[in-house]
C-alpha positions in Angstrom: -9.7 -1.9 7.1 -10.3 -2.1 11.1 -8.0 -0.9 13.5 -8.6 -2.3 17.2 -7.1 0.1 19.4 -7.0 1.5 23.2 -6.7 5.1 24.1 -3.2 6.0 24.3 -1.8 2.6 23.9 0.7 1.7 21.2 -2.2 1.5 18.5 -1.7 5.3 18.4 1.1 4.6 15.7 -0.8 2.7 13.0 -3.8 4.9 13.6 -1.6 8.3 13.2 -0.3 6.3 9.9 -3.6 5.4 8.9 -4.7 9.2 8.9 -1.4 10.6 7.3 -2.2 8.1 4.1 -5.6 9.3 4.2 -6.8 5.5 4.1 -10.6 4.6 4.8 -10.7 2.2 8.1 -13.0 1.8 11.0 -11.7 2.1 14.4 -12.9 0.1 17.0 -12.0 0.3 20.8 -11.1 -2.4 22.7 -11.4 -2.9 26.9 -7.8 -4.2 27.9 -9.4 -5.3 31.1 -12.3 -7.1 29.6 -11.0 -8.1 26.2 -13.9 -7.0 24.8 -14.6 -4.5 21.8 -16.4 -1.6 22.0 -19.2 -3.4 20.2 -19.2 -6.4 22.5 -17.1 -8.6 20.6 -14.3 -10.8 21.9 -11.2 -9.0 21.3 -9.7 -13.0 22.1 -11.2 -14.4 19.2 -9.8 -11.2 16.9 -6.3 -11.3 18.3 -5.4 -14.2 20.8 -2.5 -12.2 21.8 -4.7 -10.0 23.6 -3.1 -6.7 23.0 -3.6 -3.9 20.5 -2.9 -2.8 17.9 -4.5 -5.2 15.5 -5.6 -4.4 12.0 -8.3 -6.6 10.0 -7.9 -6.5 6.5 -10.9 -6.5 3.8 -10.1 -10.3 3.4 -10.7 -11.0 7.0 -7.0 -11.3 7.9 -5.6 -9.8 11.3 -2.2 -8.3 11.3 -0.6 -7.7 14.7 2.4 -6.2 16.1 3.1 -2.6 15.4 6.3 -2.5 13.5 4.6 -5.3 10.8 1.4 -3.1 10.7 3.1 0.3 10.2 5.1 -1.1 7.3 2.3 -2.5 5.7 0.1 0.3 5.8 3.1 2.4 4.3 3.7 -0.1 1.5 -0.3 0.6 0.6 1.0 4.3 -0.4 4.5 4.1 -1.2 4.1 7.5 -3.3 3.7 9.1 0.6 7.2 7.8 1.4 6.3 7.2 5.1 8.9 3.9 4.5 11.8 3.5 2.0 10.9 1.1 -0.7 11.2 -2.9 -0.1 14.4 -4.1 -1.1 16.4 -0.8 -0.5 19.1 -0.6 2.1 17.1 2.6 3.6 14.2 -0.2 4.0 16.8 -2.2 6.2 17.6 0.8 8.3 14.0 1.7 8.8 13.6 -2.2 10.2 16.5 -1.7 12.4 15.2 1.6 13.9 11.7 0.1 14.3 13.2 -2.9 16.1 15.3 -0.6 18.4 12.1 1.4 19.1 10.1 -2.0 19.7 12.4 -3.6 21.8 14.4 -1.0 23.9 11.7 2.2 24.0 8.5 0.5 24.0 9.6 -2.5 25.8 11.5 -0.3 28.3 8.8 2.2 29.0 6.2 -0.8 29.1 7.7 -2.6 32.3 7.1 0.8 34.1 3.3 0.2 33.8 3.6 -3.1 36.0 3.0 -1.7 39.6 4.4 -4.9 41.2 7.9 -4.0 40.2 10.0 -2.6 43.2 10.9 0.7 43.0 15.0 -0.3 42.7 13.9 -2.4 39.6 12.3 0.5 38.0 15.2 2.4 38.5 17.5 0.1 37.0 15.0 0.1 33.8 15.0 3.7 33.3 19.0 4.1 33.7 18.9 1.7 30.9 16.2 3.5 29.1 17.6 6.8 29.5 20.9 5.8 27.4 18.6 4.6 25.0 17.2 8.1 25.0 20.4 9.5 24.8 21.2 7.7 21.3 17.8 9.0 19.7 18.6 12.3 21.0 21.9 12.1 19.2 20.3 11.3 15.7 17.2 13.9 16.5 20.0 16.9 17.0 21.4 16.1 13.4 17.7 15.6 11.7 14.0 16.5 12.5 13.0 13.0 12.3 14.3 9.2 12.5 15.1 8.7 9.0 16.7 10.9 6.8 14.3 11.2 4.2 11.7 12.8 6.6 8.7 11.9 8.6 8.1 8.1 8.5 5.9 5.6 10.7 9.1 5.1 12.9 8.4 8.6 13.9 4.7 7.9 14.8 5.9 4.9 16.5 8.7 7.2 18.6 6.1 9.6 19.0 3.3 7.3 20.3 5.5 5.7 23.1 7.3 8.6 24.5 4.0 10.0 25.4 3.9 7.5 27.9 7.2 9.2 29.5 4.9 11.9 31.6 3.1 9.0 33.1 6.3 8.0 35.1 7.2 11.4 35.7 10.3 11.5 33.4 11.1 14.6 32.0 12.2 14.7 28.3 13.5 18.2 28.4 16.6 16.3 29.5 16.9 15.2 26.3 16.5 18.5 24.3 16.1 17.3 21.0 13.6 14.3 21.8 11.2 17.2 23.2 11.5 19.2 20.3 10.5 15.9 18.3 7.5 15.6 20.2 6.4 19.2 20.0 7.2 19.1 16.2 5.3 15.6 15.5 2.4 16.8 18.0 1.5 19.9 15.4 1.0 17.5 12.5 -2.7 17.3 11.4 -2.7 13.8 11.0 -1.5 13.4 15.2 -3.9 16.0 16.1 -7.0 14.2 14.5 -5.9 10.5 15.6 -5.6 12.0 19.2 -9.0 13.9 19.3 -10.4 10.7 17.9 -9.2 8.6 20.6 -9.8 11.0 23.2 -13.5 11.6 22.0 
């Protein structure tokens, strides 16, 4: 498999999961501005959407969209329990969580990268985002990870997008359980390895 990534982008989540599962893969860097890969290929020919993550499978198929990639990877090694089994209510809960993270957390933080947005618009985005942070904080006050069963693909995703908070001067210590979650996940060997590879 080939994972197309950009450093510190949302592609970090499947990168972490690949390492958690100890699956063989090739990491290919994408320049988000020129839309070219490190080996000179046109990334738009690989993923016409133009953004990472993209996972190219052995059969040549390309899978995009973080939540879909994360669940696909987890299902390759179900014994690792990074996702509840297909067809269970727990899996529906995981999908619910991934959708929340994608639309409310990833989407909210993503808008803040737009330098053309006026400060008052960014303030409104943050106000809504902080309400979502409070919901996650309540969950993480009760348990160490988003899913009752332990670390899952949802945690890799949340950890990844919450890393962007500091870029916008958002202090996660205002939500102590969220800050504790980030510190916990940051210590996982797969997370350390993924970050080291992306920053190399």
